[in-house]
C-alpha atoms as a printed R data frame, in Angstrom:
    type eleno elety resid chain resno       x       y       z
1   ATOM     1    CA   UNK     A     1  13.670 -21.308 -11.072
2   ATOM     2    CA   UNK     A     2  12.884 -19.819 -14.491
3   ATOM     3    CA   UNK     A     3  10.513 -16.927 -15.019
4   ATOM     4    CA   UNK     A     4   8.021 -19.256 -16.707
5   ATOM     5    CA   UNK     A     5   8.137 -21.620 -13.723
6   ATOM     6    CA   UNK     A     6   7.641 -18.769 -11.246
7   ATOM     7    CA   UNK     A     7   4.667 -17.458 -13.194
8   ATOM     8    CA   UNK     A     8   3.146 -20.917 -13.457
9   ATOM     9    CA   UNK     A     9   3.510 -21.429  -9.711
10  ATOM    10    CA   UNK     A    10   1.861 -18.080  -8.995
11  ATOM    11    CA   UNK     A    11  -0.979 -18.917 -11.392
12  ATOM    12    CA   UNK     A    12  -1.561 -22.200  -9.557
13  ATOM    13    CA   UNK     A    13  -1.592 -20.368  -6.235
14  ATOM    14    CA   UNK     A    14  -4.180 -17.934  -7.573
15  ATOM    15    CA   UNK     A    15  -6.325 -20.784  -8.865
16  ATOM    16    CA   UNK     A    16  -6.153 -22.636  -5.541
17  ATOM    17    CA   UNK     A    17  -7.166 -19.462  -3.684
18  ATOM    18    CA   UNK     A    18  -9.944 -18.903  -6.239
19  ATOM    19    CA   UNK     A    19  -8.418 -15.541  -7.157
20  ATOM    20    CA   UNK     A    20  -7.735 -16.324 -10.810
21  ATOM    21    CA   UNK     A    21  -9.151 -13.637 -13.105
22  ATOM    22    CA   UNK     A    22 -10.953 -14.434 -16.347
23  ATOM    23    CA   UNK     A    23 -11.727 -11.822 -18.965
24  ATOM    24    CA   UNK     A    24 -15.373 -12.164 -19.984
25  ATOM    25    CA   UNK     A    25 -16.033 -11.378 -23.627
26  ATOM    26    CA   UNK     A    26 -18.504  -8.510 -23.812
27  ATOM    27    CA   UNK     A    27 -20.327  -8.504 -27.132
28  ATOM    28    CA   UNK     A    28 -23.256  -6.359 -28.211
29  ATOM    29    CA   UNK     A    29 -25.197  -4.232 -25.752
30  ATOM    30    CA   UNK     A    30 -28.614  -2.640 -25.825
31  ATOM    31    CA   UNK     A    31 -29.284  -0.503 -22.808
32  ATOM    32    CA   UNK     A    32 -28.243  -2.644 -19.860
33  ATOM    33    CA   UNK     A    33 -28.678  -5.916 -21.702
34  ATOM    34    CA   UNK     A    34 -25.359  -7.297 -22.919
35  ATOM    35    CA   UNK     A    35 -23.928 -10.478 -24.324
36  ATOM    36    CA   UNK     A    36 -21.316 -11.938 -21.990
37  ATOM    37    CA   UNK     A    37 -19.469 -14.994 -23.288
38  ATOM    38    CA   UNK     A    38 -22.348 -15.515 -25.686
39  ATOM    39    CA   UNK     A    39 -25.148 -15.241 -23.083
40  ATOM    40    CA   UNK     A    40 -27.580 -12.351 -23.073
41  ATOM    41    CA   UNK     A    41 -27.510 -10.946 -19.535
42  ATOM    42    CA   UNK     A    42 -28.871  -7.990 -17.628
43  ATOM    43    CA   UNK     A    43 -25.740  -6.071 -16.650
44  ATOM    44    CA   UNK     A    44 -25.357  -4.930 -13.047
45  ATOM    45    CA   UNK     A    45 -21.557  -4.698 -13.249
46  ATOM    46    CA   UNK     A    46 -21.261  -1.581 -15.409
47  ATOM    47    CA   UNK     A    47 -19.955   1.812 -14.253
48  ATOM    48    CA   UNK     A    48 -21.900   3.585 -17.011
49  ATOM    49    CA   UNK     A    49 -24.039   5.168 -14.307
50  ATOM    50    CA   UNK     A    50 -25.952   7.614 -16.508
51  ATOM    51    CA   UNK     A    51 -26.041   5.505 -19.664
52  ATOM    52    CA   UNK     A    52 -23.969   8.099 -21.532
53  ATOM    53    CA   UNK     A    53 -21.802   5.476 -23.254
54  ATOM    54    CA   UNK     A    54 -24.840   4.813 -25.459
55  ATOM    55    CA   UNK     A    55 -26.421   8.284 -25.443
56  ATOM    56    CA   UNK     A    56 -27.138   9.370 -29.057
57  ATOM    57    CA   UNK     A    57 -25.526  12.796 -28.616
58  ATOM    58    CA   UNK     A    58 -22.348  11.281 -27.188
59  ATOM    59    CA   UNK     A    59 -22.124   8.589 -29.867
60  ATOM    60    CA   UNK     A    60 -22.775  11.097 -32.641
61  ATOM    61    CA   UNK     A    61 -20.114  13.473 -31.300
62  ATOM    62    CA   UNK     A    62 -17.584  10.637 -31.329
63  ATOM    63    CA   UNK     A    63 -18.483   9.564 -34.865
64  ATOM    64    CA   UNK     A    64 -18.405  13.065 -36.294
65  ATOM    65    CA   UNK     A    65 -15.098  13.914 -34.635
66  ATOM    66    CA   UNK     A    66 -13.540  10.688 -35.899
67  ATOM    67    CA   UNK     A    67 -14.601  11.731 -39.394
68  ATOM    68    CA   UNK     A    68 -12.899  15.100 -38.895
69  ATOM    69    CA   UNK     A    69  -9.737  14.135 -36.993
70  ATOM    70    CA   UNK     A    70  -9.276  10.442 -37.741
71  ATOM    71    CA   UNK     A    71  -8.991   7.776 -35.066
72  ATOM    72    CA   UNK     A    72  -5.855   8.295 -32.971
73  ATOM    73    CA   UNK     A    73  -4.056  11.498 -32.029
74  ATOM    74    CA   UNK     A    74  -0.762  10.090 -33.363
75  ATOM    75    CA   UNK     A    75   1.403  12.033 -30.932
76  ATOM    76    CA   UNK     A    76   1.915  13.247 -27.386
77  ATOM    77    CA   UNK     A    77   0.237  16.525 -26.494
78  ATOM    78    CA   UNK     A    78   3.437  18.576 -26.618
79  ATOM    79    CA   UNK     A    79   4.575  17.145 -29.952
80  ATOM    80    CA   UNK     A    80   1.558  16.933 -32.254
81  ATOM    81    CA   UNK     A    81  -1.269  15.232 -30.361
82  ATOM    82    CA   UNK     A    82  -3.171  18.205 -28.943
83  ATOM    83    CA   UNK     A    83  -6.277  18.906 -31.056
84  ATOM    84    CA   UNK     A    84  -9.005  21.511 -30.971
85  ATOM    85    CA   UNK     A    85 -11.305  18.854 -29.497
86  ATOM    86    CA   UNK     A    86  -8.963  18.462 -26.512
87  ATOM    87    CA   UNK     A    87  -8.839  22.205 -25.955
88  ATOM    88    CA   UNK     A    88 -12.634  22.474 -26.120
89  ATOM    89    CA   UNK     A    89 -13.055  19.671 -23.580
90  ATOM    90    CA   UNK     A    90 -10.610  21.225 -21.129
91  ATOM    91    CA   UNK     A    91 -12.268  24.635 -21.385
92  ATOM    92    CA   UNK     A    92 -15.763  23.158 -21.030
93  ATOM    93    CA   UNK     A    93 -14.838  21.042 -17.992
94  ATOM    94    CA   UNK     A    94 -13.051  23.870 -16.177
95  ATOM    95    CA   UNK     A    95 -16.054  26.147 -16.609
96  ATOM    96    CA   UNK     A    96 -18.571  23.506 -15.568
97  ATOM    97    CA   UNK     A    97 -16.772  22.428 -12.398
98  ATOM    98    CA   UNK     A    98 -15.670  25.941 -11.461
99  ATOM    99    CA   UNK     A    99 -11.890  25.639 -11.799
100 ATOM   100    CA   UNK     A   100  -9.353  27.875 -13.512
101 ATOM   101    CA   UNK     A   101  -7.952  25.162 -15.755
102 ATOM   102    CA   UNK     A   102  -8.195  21.521 -16.782
103 ATOM   103    CA   UNK     A   103  -5.888  18.878 -18.220
104 ATOM   104    CA   UNK     A   104  -7.263  15.889 -20.156
105 ATOM   105    CA   UNK     A   105  -5.245  12.703 -19.720
106 ATOM   106    CA   UNK     A   106  -5.472   9.124 -20.953
107 ATOM   107    CA   UNK     A   107  -6.925   7.493 -17.824
108 ATOM   108    CA   UNK     A   108  -7.710   8.035 -14.177
109 ATOM   109    CA   UNK     A   109  -4.704   5.935 -13.212
110 ATOM   110    CA   UNK     A   110  -2.443   8.085 -15.375
111 ATOM   111    CA   UNK     A   111  -3.960  11.304 -14.006
112 ATOM   112    CA   UNK     A   112  -3.486  10.410 -10.352
113 ATOM   113    CA   UNK     A   113   0.023   9.048 -10.737
114 ATOM   114    CA   UNK     A   114   0.969  12.098 -12.843
115 ATOM   115    CA   UNK     A   115  -0.228  14.536 -10.187
116 ATOM   116    CA   UNK     A   116   1.405  12.819  -7.224
117 ATOM   117    CA   UNK     A   117   4.690  11.961  -8.925
118 ATOM   118    CA   UNK     A   118   5.026  15.553 -10.129
119 ATOM   119    CA   UNK     A   119   3.886  17.553  -7.106
120 ATOM   120    CA   UNK     A   120   5.402  15.373  -4.363
121 ATOM   121    CA   UNK     A   121   9.029  14.490  -3.662
122 ATOM   122    CA   UNK     A   122  11.136  12.928  -0.905
123 ATOM   123    CA   UNK     A   123  10.605  15.992   1.301
124 ATOM   124    CA   UNK     A   124   6.802  15.737   1.008
125 ATOM   125    CA   UNK     A   125   4.217  13.893   3.092
126 ATOM   126    CA   UNK     A   126   1.035  12.332   1.694
127 ATOM   127    CA   UNK     A   127  -1.837  11.293   3.985
128 ATOM   128    CA   UNK     A   128  -4.410   8.933   2.459
129 ATOM   129    CA   UNK     A   129  -7.470   6.856   3.340
130 ATOM   130    CA   UNK     A   130  -6.591   3.157   3.547
131 ATOM   131    CA   UNK     A   131  -9.271   2.279   0.996
132 ATOM   132    CA   UNK     A   132  -8.194   4.773  -1.646
133 ATOM   133    CA   UNK     A   133  -7.897   3.480  -5.176
134 ATOM   134    CA   UNK     A   134  -4.611   1.748  -6.008
135 ATOM   135    CA   UNK     A   135  -3.469   4.520  -8.360
136 ATOM   136    CA   UNK     A   136  -3.531   7.098  -5.557
137 ATOM   137    CA   UNK     A   137  -1.359   4.866  -3.408
138 ATOM   138    CA   UNK     A   138   0.971   4.036  -6.300
139 ATOM   139    CA   UNK     A   139   1.371   7.684  -7.261
140 ATOM   140    CA   UNK     A   140   2.460   8.623  -3.750
141 ATOM   141    CA   UNK     A   141   4.819   5.650  -3.482
142 ATOM   142    CA   UNK     A   142   6.449   6.381  -6.834
143 ATOM   143    CA   UNK     A   143   7.023  10.002  -5.831
144 ATOM   144    CA   UNK     A   144   9.317   9.056  -2.959
145 ATOM   145    CA   UNK     A   145   7.189  11.034  -0.504
146 ATOM   146    CA   UNK     A   146   6.384   9.727   2.944
147 ATOM   147    CA   UNK     A   147   3.013   7.984   2.693
148 ATOM   148    CA   UNK     A   148   0.860   7.418   5.779
149 ATOM   149    CA   UNK     A   149  -2.646   5.948   5.712
150 ATOM   150    CA   UNK     A   150  -5.490   6.404   8.148
151 ATOM   151    CA   UNK     A   151  -8.232   3.849   8.908
152 ATOM   152    CA   UNK     A   152 -11.079   4.093   6.441
153 ATOM   153    CA   UNK     A   153 -13.117   7.298   6.854
154 ATOM   154    CA   UNK     A   154 -11.510   8.030  10.241
155 ATOM   155    CA   UNK     A   155 -11.138  11.792   9.965
156 ATOM   156    CA   UNK     A   156  -9.804  12.079  13.518
157 ATOM   157    CA   UNK     A   157  -6.949   9.769  12.532
158 ATOM   158    CA   UNK     A   158  -6.431  11.769   9.343
159 ATOM   159    CA   UNK     A   159  -6.105  14.929  11.376
160 ATOM   160    CA   UNK     A   160  -3.662  13.290  13.748
161 ATOM   161    CA   UNK     A   161  -1.415  12.261  10.861
162 ATOM   162    CA   UNK     A   162  -1.562  15.732   9.346
163 ATOM   163    CA   UNK     A   163  -0.705  17.294  12.702
164 ATOM   164    CA   UNK     A   164   2.404  15.108  12.981
165 ATOM   165    CA   UNK     A   165   3.613  15.755   9.427
166 ATOM   166    CA   UNK     A   166   6.938  17.580   9.253
167 ATOM   167    CA   UNK     A   167   6.918  19.107   5.800
168 ATOM   168    CA   UNK     A   168   5.921  22.254   3.970
169 ATOM   169    CA   UNK     A   169   4.359  20.119   1.194
170 ATOM   170    CA   UNK     A   170   1.547  18.127   2.795
171 ATOM   171    CA   UNK     A   171  -1.111  16.409   0.659
172 ATOM   172    CA   UNK     A   172  -4.389  14.999   2.000
173 ATOM   173    CA   UNK     A   173  -5.832  12.607  -0.585
174 ATOM   174    CA   UNK     A   174  -9.093  10.669  -0.762
175 ATOM   175    CA   UNK     A   175 -11.616   9.112  -3.067
176 ATOM   176    CA   UNK     A   176 -14.890  11.000  -3.128
177 ATOM   177    CA   UNK     A   177 -16.892   7.763  -3.332
178 ATOM   178    CA   UNK     A   178 -15.043   4.568  -2.481
179 ATOM   179    CA   UNK     A   179 -15.152   2.167  -5.383
180 ATOM   180    CA   UNK     A   180 -15.651  -1.112  -3.510
181 ATOM   181    CA   UNK     A   181 -17.862   0.001  -0.607
182 ATOM   182    CA   UNK     A   182 -19.886   2.765  -2.264
183 ATOM   183    CA   UNK     A   183 -19.668   5.023   0.784
184 ATOM   184    CA   UNK     A   184 -18.723   8.700   0.633
185 ATOM   185    CA   UNK     A   185 -15.747  10.456   2.171
186 ATOM   186    CA   UNK     A   186 -16.498  13.258   4.605
187 ATOM   187    CA   UNK     A   187 -15.162  15.979   2.337
188 ATOM   188    CA   UNK     A   188 -16.286  18.787   4.630
189 ATOM   189    CA   UNK     A   189 -14.195  17.377   7.475
190 ATOM   190    CA   UNK     A   190 -11.226  16.705   5.187
191 ATOM   191    CA   UNK     A   191 -11.457  20.269   3.890
192 ATOM   192    CA   UNK     A   192 -11.327  21.663   7.409
193 ATOM   193    CA   UNK     A   193  -8.322  19.472   8.247
194 ATOM   194    CA   UNK     A   194  -6.523  20.534   5.074
195 ATOM   195    CA   UNK     A   195  -7.086  24.185   5.887
196 ATOM   196    CA   UNK     A   196  -5.977  23.775   9.498
197 ATOM   197    CA   UNK     A   197  -2.663  22.169   8.520
198 ATOM   198    CA   UNK     A   198  -2.015  23.964   5.204
199 ATOM   199    CA   UNK     A   199  -2.413  20.733   3.258
200 ATOM   200    CA   UNK     A   200  -3.397  20.424  -0.390
201 ATOM   201    CA   UNK     A   201  -6.668  18.477  -0.579
202 ATOM   202    CA   UNK     A   202  -6.890  16.186  -3.606
203 ATOM   203    CA   UNK     A   203 -10.055  14.232  -4.439
204 ATOM   204    CA   UNK     A   204 -10.567  11.491  -7.018
205 ATOM   205    CA   UNK     A   205 -14.287  11.582  -7.816
206 ATOM   206    CA   UNK     A   206 -14.470   8.684 -10.253
207 ATOM   207    CA   UNK     A   207 -17.669   7.299  -8.727
208 ATOM   208    CA   UNK     A   208 -19.147  10.583  -7.471
209 ATOM   209    CA   UNK     A   209 -19.549  12.643 -10.640
210 ATOM   210    CA   UNK     A   210 -22.912  11.925 -12.246
211 ATOM   211    CA   UNK     A   211 -24.121  10.275  -9.048
212 ATOM   212    CA   UNK     A   212 -23.756  12.785  -6.187
213 ATOM   213    CA   UNK     A   213 -24.598  16.464  -5.882
214 ATOM   214    CA   UNK     A   214 -27.702  18.457  -6.704
215 ATOM   215    CA   UNK     A   215 -26.976  18.498 -10.451
216 ATOM   216    CA   UNK     A   216 -24.662  15.488 -10.588
217 ATOM   217    CA   UNK     A   217 -21.370  17.368 -10.361
218 ATOM   218    CA   UNK     A   218 -20.171  14.959  -7.731
219 ATOM   219    CA   UNK     A   219 -18.925  14.718  -4.184
220 ATOM   220    CA   UNK     A   220 -17.493  18.225  -4.058
221 ATOM   221    CA   UNK     A   221 -20.845  19.710  -5.042
222 ATOM   222    CA   UNK     A   222 -22.661  17.431  -2.575
223 ATOM   223    CA   UNK     A   223 -20.415  18.701   0.235
224 ATOM   224    CA   UNK     A   224 -21.016  22.330  -0.726
225 ATOM   225    CA   UNK     A   225 -17.330  22.885  -1.465
226 ATOM   226    CA   UNK     A   226 -15.577  24.768  -4.260
227 ATOM   227    CA   UNK     A   227 -12.226  24.873  -6.019
228 ATOM   228    CA   UNK     A   228 -10.870  26.956  -3.142
229 ATOM   229    CA   UNK     A   229 -11.449  24.094  -0.669
230 ATOM   230    CA   UNK     A   230 -10.571  21.268  -3.094
231 ATOM   231    CA   UNK     A   231  -7.665  22.599  -5.168
232 ATOM   232    CA   UNK     A   232  -7.109  19.298  -7.000
233 ATOM   233    CA   UNK     A   233 -10.054  17.359  -8.399
234 ATOM   234    CA   UNK     A   234  -9.742  14.340 -10.689
235 ATOM   235    CA   UNK     A   235 -12.774  13.346 -12.767
236 ATOM   236    CA   UNK     A   236 -12.232  10.054 -14.609
237 ATOM   237    CA   UNK     A   237 -14.342   9.910 -17.765
238 ATOM   238    CA   UNK     A   238 -14.918   6.158 -17.925
239 ATOM   239    CA   UNK     A   239 -17.764   5.989 -15.420
240 ATOM   240    CA   UNK     A   240 -20.785   8.315 -15.512
241 ATOM   241    CA   UNK     A   241 -19.419  10.282 -18.478
242 ATOM   242    CA   UNK     A   242 -19.404   7.121 -20.569
243 ATOM   243    CA   UNK     A   243 -16.031   7.661 -22.247
244 ATOM   244    CA   UNK     A   244 -12.327   7.260 -21.523
245 ATOM   245    CA   UNK     A   245  -9.552   9.326 -19.981
246 ATOM   246    CA   UNK     A   246  -9.627  11.668 -17.006
247 ATOM   247    CA   UNK     A   247  -9.908  15.375 -16.273
248 ATOM   248    CA   UNK     A   248  -7.535  17.048 -13.829
249 ATOM   249    CA   UNK     A   249  -9.086  20.256 -12.508
250 ATOM   250    CA   UNK     A   250  -7.052  22.823 -10.623
251 ATOM   251    CA   UNK     A   251  -5.657  26.346 -10.693
252 ATOM   252    CA   UNK     A   252  -3.845  27.396 -13.838
253 ATOM   253    CA   UNK     A   253  -0.368  27.308 -12.284
254 ATOM   254    CA   UNK     A   254  -0.757  23.683 -11.167
255 ATOM   255    CA   UNK     A   255  -2.085  22.586 -14.560
256 ATOM   256    CA   UNK     A   256   0.815  24.342 -16.270
257 ATOM   257    CA   UNK     A   257   3.282  22.583 -13.965
258 ATOM   258    CA   UNK     A   258   1.759  19.233 -14.923
259 ATOM   259    CA   UNK     A   259   1.908  20.072 -18.636
260 ATOM   260    CA   UNK     A   260   5.595  20.918 -18.287
261 ATOM   261    CA   UNK     A   261   6.754  18.193 -15.915
262 ATOM   262    CA   UNK     A   262   4.336  15.275 -15.470
263 ATOM   263    CA   UNK     A   263   6.119  12.332 -17.062
264 ATOM   264    CA   UNK     A   264   2.998  10.134 -17.476
265 ATOM   265    CA   UNK     A   265   1.469  13.020 -19.473
266 ATOM   266    CA   UNK     A   266   4.585  14.123 -21.356
267 ATOM   267    CA   UNK     A   267   5.481  10.664 -22.584
268 ATOM   268    CA   UNK     A   268   2.017   9.320 -23.440
269 ATOM   269    CA   UNK     A   269   0.175   9.586 -26.734
270 ATOM   270    CA   UNK     A   270  -2.799  11.896 -26.282
271 ATOM   271    CA   UNK     A   271  -6.282  10.374 -26.036
272 ATOM   272    CA   UNK     A   272  -8.145  10.211 -29.332
273 ATOM   273    CA   UNK     A   273  -9.612  13.614 -30.260
274 ATOM   274    CA   UNK     A   274 -12.887  11.857 -31.043
275 ATOM   275    CA   UNK     A   275 -13.019  10.669 -27.437
276 ATOM   276    CA   UNK     A   276 -12.444  14.241 -26.245
277 ATOM   277    CA   UNK     A   277 -15.402  15.330 -28.355
278 ATOM   278    CA   UNK     A   278 -17.543  12.533 -26.904
279 ATOM   279    CA   UNK     A   279 -16.676  13.512 -23.314
280 ATOM   280    CA   UNK     A   280 -17.482  17.155 -24.102
281 ATOM   281    CA   UNK     A   281 -20.869  16.017 -25.379
282 ATOM   282    CA   UNK     A   282 -21.385  13.991 -22.183
283 ATOM   283    CA   UNK     A   283 -20.671  17.062 -20.033
284 ATOM   284    CA   UNK     A   284 -23.171  19.040 -22.078
285 ATOM   285    CA   UNK     A   285 -25.818  16.326 -21.674
286 ATOM   286    CA   UNK     A   286 -25.157  16.261 -17.923
287 ATOM   287    CA   UNK     A   287 -25.996  19.974 -17.808
288 ATOM   288    CA   UNK     A   288 -28.860  20.033 -20.290
289 ATOM   289    CA   UNK     A   289 -30.664  16.779 -19.450
290 ATOM   290    CA   UNK     A   290 -30.938  16.514 -15.648
291 ATOM   291    CA   UNK     A   291 -33.425  13.676 -15.975
292 ATOM   292    CA   UNK     A   292 -30.594  11.112 -16.253
293 ATOM   293    CA   UNK     A   293 -29.149  12.042 -12.866
294 ATOM   294    CA   UNK     A   294 -32.620  12.187 -11.311
295 ATOM   295    CA   UNK     A   295 -33.524   8.792 -12.768
296 ATOM   296    CA   UNK     A   296 -30.351   7.269 -11.317
297 ATOM   297    CA   UNK     A   297 -31.167   8.669  -7.887
298 ATOM   298    CA   UNK     A   298 -34.646   7.136  -8.132
299 ATOM   299    CA   UNK     A   299 -33.192   3.776  -9.186
300 ATOM   300    CA   UNK     A   300 -30.817   3.811  -6.205
301 ATOM   301    CA   UNK     A   301 -33.712   4.586  -3.851
302 ATOM   302    CA   UNK     A   302 -35.894   1.875  -5.401
303 ATOM   303    CA   UNK     A   303 -33.201  -0.769  -5.110
304 ATOM   304    CA   UNK     A   304 -32.093   0.023  -1.571
305 ATOM   305    CA   UNK     A   305 -35.712   0.074  -0.372
306 ATOM   306    CA   UNK     A   306 -36.509  -3.263  -2.045
307 ATOM   307    CA   UNK     A   307 -33.273  -4.854  -0.821
308 ATOM   308    CA   UNK     A   308 -33.949  -3.745   2.749
309 ATOM   309    CA   UNK     A   309 -37.501  -5.101   2.605
310 ATOM   310    CA   UNK     A   310 -36.110  -8.394   1.290
311 ATOM   311    CA   UNK     A   311 -33.556  -8.591   4.090
312 ATOM   312    CA   UNK     A   312 -30.502  -8.546   1.830
313 ATOM   313    CA   UNK     A   313 -27.280  -7.842   3.795
314 ATOM   314    CA   UNK     A   314 -25.949  -4.850   1.862
315 ATOM   315    CA   UNK     A   315 -23.240  -2.516   3.113
316 ATOM   316    CA   UNK     A   316 -24.542   0.999   3.898
317 ATOM   317    CA   UNK     A   317 -24.356   3.059   0.701
318 ATOM   318    CA   UNK     A   318 -26.399   5.851  -0.858
319 ATOM   319    CA   UNK     A   319 -24.548   5.740  -4.179
320 ATOM   320    CA   UNK     A   320 -24.758   3.646  -7.340
321 ATOM   321    CA   UNK     A   321 -22.363   1.094  -5.796
322 ATOM   322    CA   UNK     A   322 -24.207  -1.398  -3.590
323 ATOM   323    CA   UNK     A   323 -21.966  -4.146  -2.165
324 ATOM   324    CA   UNK     A   324 -23.355  -7.516  -1.097
325 ATOM   325    CA   UNK     A   325 -20.800  -9.263   1.098
326 ATOM   326    CA   UNK     A   326 -20.014 -12.910   0.423
327 ATOM   327    CA   UNK     A   327 -16.920 -13.261   2.577
328 ATOM   328    CA   UNK     A   328 -15.181 -16.152   0.860
329 ATOM   329    CA   UNK     A   329 -14.015 -16.192  -2.743
330 ATOM   330    CA   UNK     A   330 -15.822 -19.478  -3.287
331 ATOM   331    CA   UNK     A   331 -19.157 -18.057  -2.186
332 ATOM   332    CA   UNK     A   332 -18.770 -14.907  -4.298
333 ATOM   333    CA   UNK     A   333 -17.996 -16.991  -7.389
334 ATOM   334    CA   UNK     A   334 -20.907 -19.344  -6.679
335 ATOM   335    CA   UNK     A   335 -23.313 -16.431  -6.293
336 ATOM   336    CA   UNK     A   336 -22.034 -14.799  -9.480
337 ATOM   337    CA   UNK     A   337 -22.535 -17.929 -11.557
338 ATOM   338    CA   UNK     A   338 -25.942 -18.621  -9.999
339 ATOM   339    CA   UNK     A   339 -27.042 -15.116 -10.980
340 ATOM   340    CA   UNK     A   340 -25.775 -15.625 -14.532
341 ATOM   341    CA   UNK     A   341 -27.998 -18.710 -14.714
342 ATOM   342    CA   UNK     A   342 -30.853 -16.342 -13.838
343 ATOM   343    CA   UNK     A   343 -29.884 -13.891 -16.585
344 ATOM   344    CA   UNK     A   344 -27.905 -11.382 -14.487
345 ATOM   345    CA   UNK     A   345 -24.292 -10.288 -14.945
346 ATOM   346    CA   UNK     A   346 -22.772  -9.523 -11.550
347 ATOM   347    CA   UNK     A   347 -19.038 -10.093 -11.240
348 ATOM   348    CA   UNK     A   348 -17.422 -11.496  -8.114
349 ATOM   349    CA   UNK     A   349 -14.976  -9.020  -6.560
350 ATOM   350    CA   UNK     A   350 -12.091 -10.801  -4.806
351 ATOM   351    CA   UNK     A   351  -8.616 -10.083  -3.410
352 ATOM   352    CA   UNK     A   352  -6.413  -8.253  -4.140
353 ATOM   353    CA   UNK     A   353  -9.120  -5.787  -5.205
354 ATOM   354    CA   UNK     A   354 -10.569  -6.159  -1.711
355 ATOM   355    CA   UNK     A   355  -9.029  -7.505   1.492
356 ATOM   356    CA   UNK     A   356  -8.887 -11.208   2.275
357 ATOM   357    CA   UNK     A   357 -12.234 -12.454   3.554
358 ATOM   358    CA   UNK     A   358 -14.028  -9.458   2.024
359 ATOM   359    CA   UNK     A   359 -15.111 -10.966  -1.322
360 ATOM   360    CA   UNK     A   360 -18.395  -9.576  -2.570
361 ATOM   361    CA   UNK     A   361 -20.788  -8.871  -5.365
362 ATOM   362    CA   UNK     A   362 -20.551  -5.196  -6.250
363 ATOM   363    CA   UNK     A   363 -23.955  -4.228  -7.604
364 ATOM   364    CA   UNK     A   364 -23.795  -1.105  -9.770
365 ATOM   365    CA   UNK     A   365 -26.980   0.718 -10.661
366 ATOM   366    CA   UNK     A   366 -27.583   2.977 -13.649
367 ATOM   367    CA   UNK     A   367 -30.134   5.394 -15.005
368 ATOM   368    CA   UNK     A   368 -30.943   2.865 -17.724
369 ATOM   369    CA   UNK     A   369 -32.083   0.126 -15.381
370 ATOM   370    CA   UNK     A   370 -35.856  -0.172 -15.388
371 ATOM   371    CA   UNK     A   371 -38.138  -0.937 -12.408
372 ATOM   372    CA   UNK     A   372 -38.663  -4.447 -13.769
373 ATOM   373    CA   UNK     A   373 -34.879  -4.928 -13.865
374 ATOM   374    CA   UNK     A   374 -34.612  -3.979 -10.197
375 ATOM   375    CA   UNK     A   375 -37.431  -6.344  -9.276
376 ATOM   376    CA   UNK     A   376 -35.776  -9.185 -11.196
377 ATOM   377    CA   UNK     A   377 -32.408  -8.485  -9.504
378 ATOM   378    CA   UNK     A   378 -33.811  -8.441  -5.968
379 ATOM   379    CA   UNK     A   379 -35.776 -11.652  -6.564
380 ATOM   380    CA   UNK     A   380 -32.683 -13.384  -7.931
381 ATOM   381    CA   UNK     A   381 -30.481 -12.137  -5.087
382 ATOM   382    CA   UNK     A   382 -32.901 -13.444  -2.466
383 ATOM   383    CA   UNK     A   383 -32.830 -16.865  -4.123
384 ATOM   384    CA   UNK     A   384 -29.059 -16.952  -4.439
385 ATOM   385    CA   UNK     A   385 -28.237 -15.635  -0.965
386 ATOM   386    CA   UNK     A   386 -30.672 -18.099   0.532
387 ATOM   387    CA   UNK     A   387 -29.189 -21.048  -1.360
388 ATOM   388    CA   UNK     A   388 -28.036 -23.496   1.305
389 ATOM   389    CA   UNK     A   389 -25.787 -25.263  -1.206
390 ATOM   390    CA   UNK     A   390 -23.519 -22.224  -1.538
391 ATOM   391    CA   UNK     A   391 -19.997 -22.807  -0.179
392 ATOM   392    CA   UNK     A   392 -19.032 -21.197   3.110
């Protein structure tokens, strides 16, 4: 069978299982109102939790830096692609999050695979939560290390795996906030386990920064931990910070090792310096304008209260991610389209992003959603969930 035939067969299988992906064309946006395939919709599928992607200070920083540096970096960091804007971002982030050093990379996926491929080898052991993001799993697999996974959020099982590990290079790795369920890892318990078994604790806080913690510094802040307890922290910039890329925060020796040896970093063109300037501006806004974080927390509280009063079957979550379980792919797609007819953009999340039979609508809340938006969403969800014509 030819490659084309194999791909066509797989595409037909995806279509029959209702797992075929379609890229929706996102046009203009104004606040949380966006055009999607030509329709103006209220967006509840965005990870721009604080609205920083459209914040005037962030946009201006990007525009001004592009005027200074041009568009692309035109080189890898160790050849010619490391600009003053990158250096400023790394220094700013390290100081803000309380780490010795920082490395700015092109994406969260690149950051996590770079860390794990570089710091693990065939003599290492990596223990991970079963619902960690794919890049954390891929990074460990590509390293050649032994990878074992514990049932979701089962810290007793995590400890058992760590206790059985036979290595002097043990990593304990978790998301801070899990991207599909919206629940939080027990970082305090994981920190204690890591200390007990001399493991390196690594946290990807893609969905925690800007959302959790007293001042929005994320899951580590919310757990009352510091760089000493969480020696490797990854902060992707494409969610609450409104930009692109990812920040790796750690001690100076680890960052230097990554600069020297991490292949995904060494052999990638650096992120645009204008983007580095925009992310720096976003970090400054996070510090100087706490009202965005506070407004998001209020929006989360307003939605969860209204959804509970309306009897909507949400998964337990105190974060900006609020999953509504559909079960079947057909039902999730039906709900998504029915909501679009009511002016709401809410994408259906299906396998392989989630397990079979776990299709859902993943509602994401932001600081830019207004009380009227929340009211409209809850009303529409009640109508859609109660629709007896929806497929099983």
